[in-house]
All heavy atoms as TSV, in Angstrom:
chain	resi	resn	atom	element	x	y	z
A	1	MET	N	N	119.112	-58.997	-125.851
A	1	MET	CA	C	118.455	-59.668	-126.912
A	1	MET	C	C	117.225	-59.038	-127.211
A	1	MET	O	O	116.343	-58.755	-126.276
A	1	MET	CB	C	118.300	-61.152	-126.466
A	1	MET	CG	C	117.827	-61.998	-127.456
A	1	MET	SD	S	117.531	-63.678	-127.207
A	1	MET	CE	C	118.414	-64.152	-125.647
A	2	SER	N	N	116.923	-58.724	-128.460
A	2	SER	CA	C	115.633	-58.208	-128.868
A	2	SER	C	C	114.506	-59.297	-129.049
A	2	SER	O	O	114.887	-60.399	-129.104
A	2	SER	CB	C	115.858	-57.403	-130.150
A	2	SER	OG	O	116.086	-58.219	-131.217
A	3	ALA	N	N	113.415	-58.875	-129.149
A	3	ALA	CA	C	112.228	-59.829	-129.204
A	3	ALA	C	C	112.282	-60.420	-130.636
A	3	ALA	O	O	111.738	-61.523	-130.747
A	3	ALA	CB	C	110.870	-58.955	-129.155
A	4	GLU	N	N	112.938	-59.796	-131.697
A	4	GLU	CA	C	113.051	-60.481	-132.992
A	4	GLU	C	C	114.159	-61.483	-132.968
A	4	GLU	O	O	114.165	-62.267	-134.023
A	4	GLU	CB	C	113.223	-59.394	-134.081
A	4	GLU	CG	C	111.887	-58.392	-134.217
A	4	GLU	CD	C	112.006	-57.356	-133.204
A	4	GLU	OE1	O	113.045	-56.968	-132.753
A	4	GLU	OE2	O	110.833	-56.906	-132.801
A	5	GLU	N	N	115.059	-61.436	-132.146
A	5	GLU	CA	C	116.136	-62.418	-132.225
A	5	GLU	C	C	115.732	-63.777	-131.883
A	5	GLU	O	O	115.018	-64.008	-130.837
A	5	GLU	CB	C	117.295	-61.997	-131.275
A	5	GLU	CG	C	118.384	-61.262	-131.937
A	5	GLU	CD	C	119.591	-60.969	-130.955
A	5	GLU	OE1	O	120.004	-61.884	-130.365
A	5	GLU	OE2	O	119.808	-59.770	-130.748
A	6	PRO	N	N	116.039	-64.939	-132.589
A	6	PRO	CA	C	115.660	-66.290	-132.041
A	6	PRO	C	C	116.541	-66.645	-130.977
A	6	PRO	O	O	117.666	-66.191	-130.653
A	6	PRO	CB	C	116.019	-67.013	-133.494
A	6	PRO	CG	C	117.096	-66.372	-134.169
A	6	PRO	CD	C	116.835	-64.877	-133.839
A	7	LEU	N	N	115.975	-67.499	-130.139
A	7	LEU	CA	C	116.651	-67.932	-129.006
A	7	LEU	C	C	117.656	-69.036	-129.352
A	7	LEU	O	O	118.725	-69.046	-128.690
A	7	LEU	CB	C	115.694	-68.666	-127.986
A	7	LEU	CG	C	114.654	-67.730	-127.381
A	7	LEU	CD1	C	113.604	-68.505	-126.494
A	7	LEU	CD2	C	115.276	-66.691	-126.717
A	8	PHE	N	N	117.594	-69.732	-130.445
A	8	PHE	CA	C	118.551	-70.552	-131.004
A	8	PHE	C	C	118.375	-70.786	-132.492
A	8	PHE	O	O	117.270	-70.405	-133.052
A	8	PHE	CB	C	118.389	-71.987	-130.180
A	8	PHE	CG	C	117.175	-72.810	-130.446
A	8	PHE	CD1	C	117.084	-73.695	-131.559
A	8	PHE	CD2	C	116.218	-72.533	-129.579
A	8	PHE	CE1	C	115.818	-74.280	-131.728
A	8	PHE	CE2	C	115.012	-73.298	-129.734
A	8	PHE	CZ	C	114.822	-74.145	-130.800
A	9	ARG	N	N	119.361	-71.333	-133.188
A	9	ARG	CA	C	119.224	-71.495	-134.633
A	9	ARG	C	C	119.849	-72.824	-134.971
A	9	ARG	O	O	120.825	-73.324	-134.311
A	9	ARG	CB	C	119.740	-70.377	-135.385
A	9	ARG	CG	C	121.212	-70.164	-135.277
A	9	ARG	CD	C	121.627	-68.917	-135.970
A	9	ARG	NE	N	123.104	-68.587	-135.734
A	9	ARG	CZ	C	123.993	-68.834	-136.740
A	9	ARG	NH1	N	123.591	-69.131	-137.921
A	9	ARG	NH2	N	125.282	-68.565	-136.471
A	10	VAL	N	N	119.384	-73.378	-136.127
A	10	VAL	CA	C	119.883	-74.703	-136.423
A	10	VAL	C	C	121.098	-74.335	-137.543
A	10	VAL	O	O	120.789	-73.593	-138.460
A	10	VAL	CB	C	118.767	-75.553	-137.245
A	10	VAL	CG1	C	119.450	-76.758	-137.833
A	10	VAL	CG2	C	117.631	-75.660	-136.241
A	11	VAL	N	N	122.149	-74.945	-137.268
A	11	VAL	CA	C	123.316	-74.510	-138.114
A	11	VAL	C	C	123.705	-75.540	-139.029
A	11	VAL	O	O	124.546	-75.372	-139.997
A	11	VAL	CB	C	124.615	-74.093	-137.298
A	11	VAL	CG1	C	124.280	-72.889	-136.453
A	11	VAL	CG2	C	124.935	-75.317	-136.286
A	12	ARG	N	N	123.123	-76.752	-138.860
A	12	ARG	CA	C	123.505	-77.937	-139.830
A	12	ARG	C	C	122.198	-78.847	-139.884
A	12	ARG	O	O	121.616	-79.167	-138.942
A	12	ARG	CB	C	124.712	-78.613	-139.326
A	12	ARG	CG	C	125.228	-79.561	-140.441
A	12	ARG	CD	C	126.386	-80.395	-139.888
A	12	ARG	NE	N	127.325	-79.629	-139.028
A	12	ARG	CZ	C	128.431	-80.111	-138.381
A	12	ARG	NH1	N	128.601	-81.400	-138.559
A	12	ARG	NH2	N	129.034	-79.308	-137.694
A	13	GLY	N	N	121.899	-79.264	-141.055
A	13	GLY	CA	C	120.725	-80.157	-141.257
A	13	GLY	C	C	119.415	-79.508	-141.511
A	13	GLY	O	O	119.454	-78.248	-141.401
A	14	VAL	N	N	118.424	-80.280	-141.711
A	14	VAL	CA	C	117.103	-79.577	-141.917
A	14	VAL	C	C	116.139	-80.477	-141.023
A	14	VAL	O	O	115.506	-81.502	-141.431
A	14	VAL	CB	C	116.697	-79.810	-143.464
A	14	VAL	CG1	C	115.243	-79.066	-143.565
A	14	VAL	CG2	C	117.731	-79.141	-144.365
A	15	PRO	N	N	115.934	-80.157	-139.775
A	15	PRO	CA	C	115.152	-80.784	-138.976
A	15	PRO	C	C	113.588	-80.575	-139.303
A	15	PRO	O	O	113.209	-79.586	-139.849
A	15	PRO	CB	C	115.398	-80.230	-137.552
A	15	PRO	CG	C	115.849	-78.833	-137.809
A	15	PRO	CD	C	116.529	-78.941	-139.103
A	16	THR	N	N	112.913	-81.753	-138.897
A	16	THR	CA	C	111.390	-81.593	-139.185
A	16	THR	C	C	110.769	-80.844	-138.045
A	16	THR	O	O	111.461	-80.506	-137.035
A	16	THR	CB	C	110.885	-82.976	-139.176
A	16	THR	OG1	O	110.958	-83.586	-137.907
A	16	THR	CG2	C	111.402	-83.979	-140.172
A	17	ALA	N	N	109.523	-80.516	-138.157
A	17	ALA	CA	C	108.806	-79.798	-137.165
A	17	ALA	C	C	108.825	-80.407	-135.842
A	17	ALA	O	O	108.928	-79.945	-134.737
A	17	ALA	CB	C	107.465	-79.439	-137.665
A	18	GLU	N	N	108.593	-81.954	-135.950
A	18	GLU	CA	C	108.528	-82.671	-134.783
A	18	GLU	C	C	109.974	-82.594	-133.990
A	18	GLU	O	O	109.997	-82.674	-132.821
A	18	GLU	CB	C	108.273	-84.143	-135.121
A	18	GLU	CG	C	106.734	-84.247	-135.678
A	18	GLU	CD	C	106.556	-84.051	-137.013
A	18	GLU	OE1	O	107.482	-83.644	-137.690
A	18	GLU	OE2	O	105.313	-83.772	-137.473
A	19	GLU	N	N	110.988	-82.690	-134.859
A	19	GLU	CA	C	112.289	-82.633	-134.159
A	19	GLU	C	C	112.620	-81.327	-133.562
A	19	GLU	O	O	113.180	-81.267	-132.466
A	19	GLU	CB	C	113.453	-82.956	-135.284
A	19	GLU	CG	C	113.551	-84.344	-135.798
A	19	GLU	CD	C	114.160	-84.580	-137.053
A	19	GLU	OE1	O	114.509	-83.599	-137.804
A	19	GLU	OE2	O	114.788	-85.755	-137.112
A	20	LEU	N	N	112.153	-80.289	-134.145
A	20	LEU	CA	C	112.337	-78.938	-133.569
A	20	LEU	C	C	111.453	-78.839	-132.256
A	20	LEU	O	O	111.945	-78.261	-131.164
A	20	LEU	CB	C	111.910	-77.793	-134.379
A	20	LEU	CG	C	112.991	-77.476	-135.494
A	20	LEU	CD1	C	112.392	-76.421	-136.507
A	20	LEU	CD2	C	114.209	-76.932	-134.841
A	21	ALA	N	N	110.320	-79.376	-132.283
A	21	ALA	CA	C	109.444	-79.341	-131.069
A	21	ALA	C	C	110.076	-80.174	-129.947
A	21	ALA	O	O	110.084	-79.769	-128.857
A	21	ALA	CB	C	108.083	-79.946	-131.396
A	22	ALA	N	N	110.834	-81.345	-130.360
A	22	ALA	CA	C	111.491	-82.082	-129.195
A	22	ALA	C	C	112.680	-81.397	-128.715
A	22	ALA	O	O	112.800	-81.343	-127.477
A	22	ALA	CB	C	111.746	-83.503	-129.867
A	23	LEU	N	N	113.347	-80.602	-129.587
A	23	LEU	CA	C	114.441	-79.913	-129.112
A	23	LEU	C	C	114.085	-78.749	-128.171
A	23	LEU	O	O	114.591	-78.594	-127.127
A	23	LEU	CB	C	115.204	-79.338	-130.347
A	23	LEU	CG	C	116.353	-78.414	-129.895
A	23	LEU	CD1	C	117.473	-79.148	-129.175
A	23	LEU	CD2	C	116.981	-77.703	-131.300
A	24	VAL	N	N	113.003	-78.044	-128.579
A	24	VAL	CA	C	112.459	-76.935	-127.653
A	24	VAL	C	C	112.039	-77.522	-126.410
A	24	VAL	O	O	112.279	-76.884	-125.377
A	24	VAL	CB	C	111.391	-76.162	-128.439
A	24	VAL	CG1	C	110.644	-75.209	-127.466
A	24	VAL	CG2	C	111.956	-75.447	-129.653
A	25	GLY	N	N	111.156	-78.708	-126.345
A	25	GLY	CA	C	110.815	-79.194	-125.135
A	25	GLY	C	C	112.015	-79.638	-124.254
A	25	GLY	O	O	111.938	-79.364	-123.012
A	26	ALA	N	N	113.064	-80.190	-124.809
A	26	ALA	CA	C	114.210	-80.540	-124.032
A	26	ALA	C	C	114.955	-79.328	-123.428
A	26	ALA	O	O	115.316	-79.387	-122.320
A	26	ALA	CB	C	115.147	-81.411	-124.871
A	27	ILE	N	N	115.053	-78.356	-124.149
A	27	ILE	CA	C	115.544	-77.022	-123.642
A	27	ILE	C	C	114.749	-76.500	-122.514
A	27	ILE	O	O	115.328	-76.028	-121.575
A	27	ILE	CB	C	115.920	-76.076	-124.859
A	27	ILE	CG1	C	116.834	-76.612	-125.753
A	27	ILE	CG2	C	116.271	-74.613	-124.262
A	27	ILE	CD1	C	117.018	-75.726	-127.051
A	28	ILE	N	N	113.527	-76.446	-122.601
A	28	ILE	CA	C	112.718	-75.896	-121.638
A	28	ILE	C	C	112.696	-76.668	-120.475
A	28	ILE	O	O	112.916	-76.145	-119.201
A	28	ILE	CB	C	111.133	-75.778	-122.073
A	28	ILE	CG1	C	110.961	-74.749	-123.186
A	28	ILE	CG2	C	110.298	-75.561	-120.942
A	28	ILE	CD1	C	109.704	-74.748	-123.933
A	29	VAL	N	N	112.702	-78.055	-120.472
A	29	VAL	CA	C	112.890	-78.877	-119.265
A	29	VAL	C	C	114.175	-78.689	-118.575
A	29	VAL	O	O	114.279	-78.636	-117.396
A	29	VAL	CB	C	112.635	-80.320	-119.685
A	29	VAL	CG1	C	112.996	-81.301	-118.548
A	29	VAL	CG2	C	111.150	-80.571	-120.114
A	30	ARG	N	N	115.262	-78.617	-119.403
A	30	ARG	CA	C	116.549	-78.432	-118.850
A	30	ARG	C	C	116.720	-77.049	-118.219
A	30	ARG	O	O	117.701	-76.941	-117.244
A	30	ARG	CB	C	117.671	-78.665	-119.797
A	30	ARG	CG	C	117.701	-80.148	-120.440
A	30	ARG	CD	C	118.225	-81.009	-119.321
A	30	ARG	NE	N	119.549	-80.627	-118.797
A	30	ARG	CZ	C	120.534	-81.355	-118.666
A	30	ARG	NH1	N	120.497	-82.634	-119.095
A	30	ARG	NH2	N	121.685	-80.879	-118.137
A	31	SER	N	N	116.087	-76.114	-118.702
A	31	SER	CA	C	116.344	-74.744	-118.193
A	31	SER	C	C	115.548	-74.453	-116.874
A	31	SER	O	O	115.755	-73.434	-116.284
A	31	SER	CB	C	115.887	-73.654	-119.229
A	31	SER	OG	O	114.670	-73.719	-119.529
A	32	ARG	N	N	114.575	-75.261	-116.508
A	32	ARG	CA	C	113.737	-74.955	-115.339
A	32	ARG	C	C	114.551	-75.417	-114.133
A	32	ARG	O	O	115.379	-76.391	-114.208
A	32	ARG	CB	C	112.587	-75.917	-115.354
A	32	ARG	CG	C	111.485	-75.454	-116.377
A	32	ARG	CD	C	110.305	-76.318	-116.212
A	32	ARG	NE	N	109.387	-75.923	-117.292
A	32	ARG	CZ	C	108.340	-76.632	-117.682
A	32	ARG	NH1	N	108.128	-77.695	-117.083
A	32	ARG	NH2	N	107.503	-76.194	-118.549
A	33	PRO	N	N	114.379	-74.734	-113.005
A	33	PRO	CA	C	115.151	-74.999	-111.813
A	33	PRO	C	C	114.467	-76.354	-111.240
A	33	PRO	O	O	113.366	-76.595	-111.386
A	33	PRO	CB	C	114.882	-73.835	-110.915
A	33	PRO	CG	C	113.606	-73.237	-111.354
A	33	PRO	CD	C	113.593	-73.492	-112.847
A	34	THR	N	N	115.450	-77.163	-110.562
A	34	THR	CA	C	115.026	-78.301	-110.145
A	34	THR	C	C	114.161	-78.081	-108.821
A	34	THR	O	O	114.356	-77.115	-108.074
A	34	THR	CB	C	116.174	-79.296	-109.700
A	34	THR	OG1	O	117.004	-78.615	-108.713
A	34	THR	CG2	C	117.014	-79.682	-110.898
A	35	THR	N	N	113.162	-78.888	-108.706
A	35	THR	CA	C	112.298	-78.838	-107.438
A	35	THR	C	C	112.789	-79.837	-106.353
A	35	THR	O	O	113.198	-80.849	-106.696
A	35	THR	CB	C	110.732	-79.120	-107.851
A	35	THR	OG1	O	110.815	-80.354	-108.367
A	35	THR	CG2	C	110.242	-78.123	-108.774
A	36	PRO	N	N	112.700	-79.485	-105.171
A	36	PRO	CA	C	113.100	-80.300	-104.074
A	36	PRO	C	C	112.141	-81.617	-104.023
A	36	PRO	O	O	110.994	-81.514	-104.455
A	36	PRO	CB	C	112.979	-79.507	-102.847
A	36	PRO	CG	C	112.056	-78.418	-103.056
A	36	PRO	CD	C	112.166	-78.221	-104.578
A	37	ALA	N	N	112.751	-82.590	-103.575
A	37	ALA	CA	C	111.911	-83.886	-103.394
A	37	ALA	C	C	110.740	-83.716	-102.412
A	37	ALA	O	O	110.824	-82.757	-101.560
A	37	ALA	CB	C	112.808	-84.971	-102.874
A	38	PRO	N	N	109.607	-84.269	-102.668
A	38	PRO	CA	C	108.466	-84.072	-101.893
A	38	PRO	C	C	108.736	-84.636	-100.365
A	38	PRO	O	O	109.458	-85.513	-100.227
A	38	PRO	CB	C	107.347	-84.891	-102.507
A	38	PRO	CG	C	108.000	-85.903	-103.454
A	38	PRO	CD	C	109.298	-85.152	-103.838
A	39	ALA	N	N	108.217	-83.867	-99.454
A	39	ALA	CA	C	108.399	-84.201	-98.108
A	39	ALA	C	C	107.845	-85.535	-97.776
A	39	ALA	O	O	106.781	-85.943	-98.397
A	39	ALA	CB	C	107.773	-83.106	-97.195
A	40	THR	N	N	108.320	-86.370	-97.007
A	40	THR	CA	C	107.854	-87.596	-96.454
A	40	THR	C	C	106.615	-87.275	-95.597
A	40	THR	O	O	106.474	-86.243	-94.970
A	40	THR	CB	C	108.891	-88.489	-95.807
A	40	THR	OG1	O	109.294	-87.677	-94.534
A	40	THR	CG2	C	110.051	-88.747	-96.683
A	41	ALA	N	N	105.772	-88.152	-95.382
A	41	ALA	CA	C	104.545	-88.070	-94.591
A	41	ALA	C	C	105.009	-87.923	-93.073
A	41	ALA	O	O	106.051	-88.509	-92.738
A	41	ALA	CB	C	103.721	-89.381	-94.756
A	42	SER	N	N	104.306	-87.037	-92.418
A	42	SER	CA	C	104.588	-86.861	-91.064
A	42	SER	C	C	104.277	-88.076	-90.126
A	42	SER	O	O	103.532	-89.010	-90.603
A	42	SER	CB	C	103.848	-85.691	-90.446
A	42	SER	OG	O	102.425	-85.964	-90.466
A	43	ALA	N	N	104.729	-88.167	-88.974
A	43	ALA	CA	C	104.432	-89.242	-88.080
A	43	ALA	C	C	102.981	-89.273	-87.698
A	43	ALA	O	O	102.347	-90.351	-87.581
A	43	ALA	CB	C	105.241	-89.069	-86.757
A	44	TRP	N	N	102.272	-88.098	-87.688
A	44	TRP	CA	C	100.981	-88.084	-87.396
A	44	TRP	C	C	100.150	-88.713	-88.630
A	44	TRP	O	O	99.278	-89.500	-88.409
A	44	TRP	CB	C	100.437	-86.654	-87.197
A	44	TRP	CG	C	98.945	-86.474	-87.065
A	44	TRP	CD1	C	98.420	-86.618	-85.901
A	44	TRP	CD2	C	97.984	-86.160	-88.095
A	44	TRP	NE1	N	96.918	-86.514	-86.051
A	44	TRP	CE2	C	96.810	-86.228	-87.386
A	44	TRP	CE3	C	98.143	-85.905	-89.381
A	44	TRP	CZ2	C	95.621	-85.947	-88.090
A	44	TRP	CZ3	C	96.901	-85.701	-90.060
A	44	TRP	CH2	C	95.636	-85.693	-89.467
A	45	ALA	N	N	100.558	-88.387	-89.905
A	45	ALA	CA	C	99.883	-89.031	-90.943
A	45	ALA	C	C	100.126	-90.539	-91.041
A	45	ALA	O	O	99.136	-91.322	-91.388
A	45	ALA	CB	C	100.442	-88.304	-92.338
A	46	ARG	N	N	101.391	-90.907	-90.738
A	46	ARG	CA	C	101.662	-92.377	-90.804
A	46	ARG	C	C	100.928	-93.125	-89.797
A	46	ARG	O	O	100.582	-94.274	-89.943
A	46	ARG	CB	C	103.157	-92.584	-90.685
A	46	ARG	CG	C	103.964	-92.247	-91.806
A	46	ARG	CD	C	105.502	-92.751	-91.676
A	46	ARG	NE	N	106.164	-92.333	-90.490
A	46	ARG	CZ	C	106.851	-91.216	-90.349
A	46	ARG	NH1	N	106.908	-90.276	-91.422
A	46	ARG	NH2	N	107.328	-90.770	-89.205
A	47	SER	N	N	100.615	-92.530	-88.616
A	47	SER	CA	C	99.905	-93.333	-87.562
A	47	SER	C	C	98.484	-93.550	-87.882
A	47	SER	O	O	97.940	-94.572	-87.320
A	47	SER	CB	C	99.863	-92.341	-86.301
A	47	SER	OG	O	98.973	-91.281	-86.437
A	48	GLY	N	N	97.768	-92.993	-88.873
A	48	GLY	CA	C	96.545	-93.337	-89.396
A	48	GLY	C	C	96.527	-94.432	-90.308
A	48	GLY	O	O	95.485	-94.854	-90.704
A	49	ARG	N	N	97.596	-94.838	-90.841
A	49	ARG	CA	C	97.630	-95.825	-91.829
A	49	ARG	C	C	97.851	-97.228	-91.315
A	49	ARG	O	O	98.503	-97.416	-90.218
A	49	ARG	CB	C	98.898	-95.549	-92.868
A	49	ARG	CG	C	98.697	-94.284	-93.575
A	49	ARG	CD	C	99.888	-94.091	-94.555
A	49	ARG	NE	N	99.837	-92.795	-95.039
A	49	ARG	CZ	C	100.818	-92.057	-95.449
A	49	ARG	NH1	N	102.059	-92.555	-95.383
A	49	ARG	NH2	N	100.594	-90.949	-96.076
A	50	PRO	N	N	97.338	-98.256	-91.859
A	50	PRO	CA	C	97.420	-99.594	-91.380
A	50	PRO	C	C	98.921	-99.961	-91.475
A	50	PRO	O	O	99.435	-99.705	-92.546
A	50	PRO	CB	C	96.564	-100.473	-92.213
A	50	PRO	CG	C	95.863	-99.559	-93.194
A	50	PRO	CD	C	96.373	-98.213	-92.982
A	51	ALA	N	N	99.541	-100.803	-90.492
A	51	ALA	CA	C	100.822	-101.107	-90.474
A	51	ALA	C	C	100.984	-102.618	-90.924
A	51	ALA	O	O	100.096	-103.360	-90.696
A	51	ALA	CB	C	101.476	-100.931	-89.136
A	52	GLY	N	N	102.027	-102.910	-91.577
A	52	GLY	CA	C	102.293	-104.280	-91.941
A	52	GLY	C	C	101.624	-104.873	-93.092
A	52	GLY	O	O	101.784	-106.099	-93.317
A	53	LEU	N	N	101.028	-104.124	-93.848
A	53	LEU	CA	C	100.296	-104.654	-95.036
A	53	LEU	C	C	101.290	-104.726	-96.201
A	53	LEU	O	O	102.100	-103.752	-96.318
A	53	LEU	CB	C	99.114	-103.817	-95.510
A	53	LEU	CG	C	98.029	-103.563	-94.417
A	53	LEU	CD1	C	96.881	-102.810	-94.919
A	53	LEU	CD2	C	97.433	-105.044	-94.092
A	54	SER	N	N	101.231	-105.830	-96.897
A	54	SER	CA	C	102.163	-105.831	-98.069
A	54	SER	C	C	101.344	-106.560	-99.182
A	54	SER	O	O	100.295	-107.289	-98.966
A	54	SER	CB	C	103.386	-106.805	-97.703
A	54	SER	OG	O	102.844	-108.014	-97.327
A	55	ALA	N	N	101.837	-106.406	-100.481
A	55	ALA	CA	C	101.152	-106.863	-101.631
A	55	ALA	C	C	101.573	-108.309	-101.694
A	55	ALA	O	O	102.652	-108.792	-101.298
A	55	ALA	CB	C	101.565	-106.085	-102.804
A	56	GLY	N	N	100.735	-109.162	-102.402
A	56	GLY	CA	C	101.050	-110.529	-102.690
A	56	GLY	C	C	99.835	-111.349	-102.440
A	56	GLY	O	O	98.653	-110.852	-102.284
A	57	PRO	N	N	100.081	-112.687	-102.705
A	57	PRO	CA	C	98.909	-113.507	-102.578
A	57	PRO	C	C	98.144	-113.491	-101.117
A	57	PRO	O	O	98.883	-113.452	-100.222
A	57	PRO	CB	C	99.500	-115.031	-102.836
A	57	PRO	CG	C	100.839	-114.761	-103.488
A	57	PRO	CD	C	101.311	-113.295	-103.033
A	58	GLY	N	N	96.871	-113.278	-101.122
A	58	GLY	CA	C	96.230	-113.256	-99.947
A	58	GLY	C	C	96.270	-111.859	-99.205
A	58	GLY	O	O	95.728	-111.789	-98.109
A	59	ALA	N	N	96.879	-111.005	-99.774
A	59	ALA	CA	C	96.886	-109.566	-99.129
A	59	ALA	C	C	95.594	-108.966	-99.004
A	59	ALA	O	O	95.345	-108.356	-97.840
A	59	ALA	CB	C	97.919	-108.694	-99.961
A	60	TRP	N	N	94.771	-109.218	-99.889
A	60	TRP	CA	C	93.375	-108.623	-99.583
A	60	TRP	C	C	92.725	-109.110	-98.463
A	60	TRP	O	O	91.915	-108.578	-97.710
A	60	TRP	CB	C	92.526	-108.820	-100.855
A	60	TRP	CG	C	92.266	-110.232	-101.179
A	60	TRP	CD1	C	93.010	-111.081	-101.985
A	60	TRP	CD2	C	91.120	-110.970	-100.798
A	60	TRP	NE1	N	92.547	-112.282	-102.044
A	60	TRP	CE2	C	91.315	-112.350	-101.319
A	60	TRP	CE3	C	90.079	-110.732	-99.985
A	60	TRP	CZ2	C	90.497	-113.468	-101.101
A	60	TRP	CZ3	C	89.151	-111.845	-99.760
A	60	TRP	CH2	C	89.342	-113.132	-100.299
A	61	ARG	N	N	92.924	-110.402	-98.166
A	61	ARG	CA	C	92.285	-111.163	-97.010
A	61	ARG	C	C	92.842	-110.662	-95.764
A	61	ARG	O	O	92.166	-110.305	-94.744
A	61	ARG	CB	C	92.492	-112.772	-97.186
A	61	ARG	CG	C	91.800	-113.460	-96.084
A	61	ARG	CD	C	91.921	-114.952	-96.166
A	61	ARG	NE	N	91.220	-115.480	-97.483
A	61	ARG	CZ	C	91.861	-116.068	-98.456
A	61	ARG	NH1	N	93.185	-116.337	-98.240
A	61	ARG	NH2	N	91.319	-116.393	-99.570
A	62	SER	N	N	94.189	-110.513	-95.659
A	62	SER	CA	C	94.837	-110.047	-94.416
A	62	SER	C	C	94.566	-108.681	-94.067
A	62	SER	O	O	94.486	-108.281	-92.944
A	62	SER	CB	C	96.323	-110.383	-94.487
A	62	SER	OG	O	96.837	-109.630	-95.492
A	63	ALA	N	N	94.112	-107.876	-95.164
A	63	ALA	CA	C	93.931	-106.454	-94.923
A	63	ALA	C	C	92.591	-106.326	-94.156
A	63	ALA	O	O	92.356	-105.325	-93.484
A	63	ALA	CB	C	93.836	-105.662	-96.234
A	64	ALA	N	N	91.700	-107.206	-94.409
A	64	ALA	CA	C	90.307	-107.153	-93.830
A	64	ALA	C	C	90.310	-107.878	-92.391
A	64	ALA	O	O	89.312	-107.546	-91.641
A	64	ALA	CB	C	89.350	-107.756	-94.737
A	65	LEU	N	N	91.196	-108.697	-92.149
A	65	LEU	CA	C	91.058	-109.550	-90.858
A	65	LEU	C	C	91.661	-108.715	-89.760
A	65	LEU	O	O	92.591	-107.867	-89.835
A	65	LEU	CB	C	91.823	-110.859	-91.013
A	65	LEU	CG	C	91.395	-111.784	-92.026
A	65	LEU	CD1	C	92.284	-113.044	-92.134
A	65	LEU	CD2	C	89.861	-112.246	-91.618
A	66	PRO	N	N	91.064	-108.872	-88.509
A	66	PRO	CA	C	91.585	-108.025	-87.446
A	66	PRO	C	C	92.997	-108.716	-86.970
A	66	PRO	O	O	93.267	-109.807	-87.196
A	66	PRO	CB	C	90.667	-108.428	-86.276
A	66	PRO	CG	C	89.907	-109.601	-86.679
A	66	PRO	CD	C	89.839	-109.602	-88.258
A	67	ARG	N	N	93.838	-107.931	-86.452
A	67	ARG	CA	C	95.262	-108.328	-86.022
A	67	ARG	C	C	95.128	-108.818	-84.579
A	67	ARG	O	O	94.630	-108.415	-83.764
A	67	ARG	CB	C	96.123	-107.230	-86.219
A	67	ARG	CG	C	96.269	-106.957	-87.617
A	67	ARG	CD	C	97.338	-105.876	-88.035
A	67	ARG	NE	N	97.342	-105.514	-89.314
A	67	ARG	CZ	C	98.169	-106.261	-90.256
A	67	ARG	NH1	N	98.942	-107.139	-89.897
A	67	ARG	NH2	N	97.980	-105.946	-91.455
């Protein structure tokens, strides 16, 4: 493929600039290789976090009280 050749062409319809931009964005996203899921926190990192905290009514109070 030469540098002057388009990567794709519209064969039907007259898309707007915004529609073409959306199409190019979708093609770029789909052509990228997928990345692996982020690694979970190590046991060492988890050990430094407070355990048993949950969101909800009174959660701010229980977070500050000693266990």
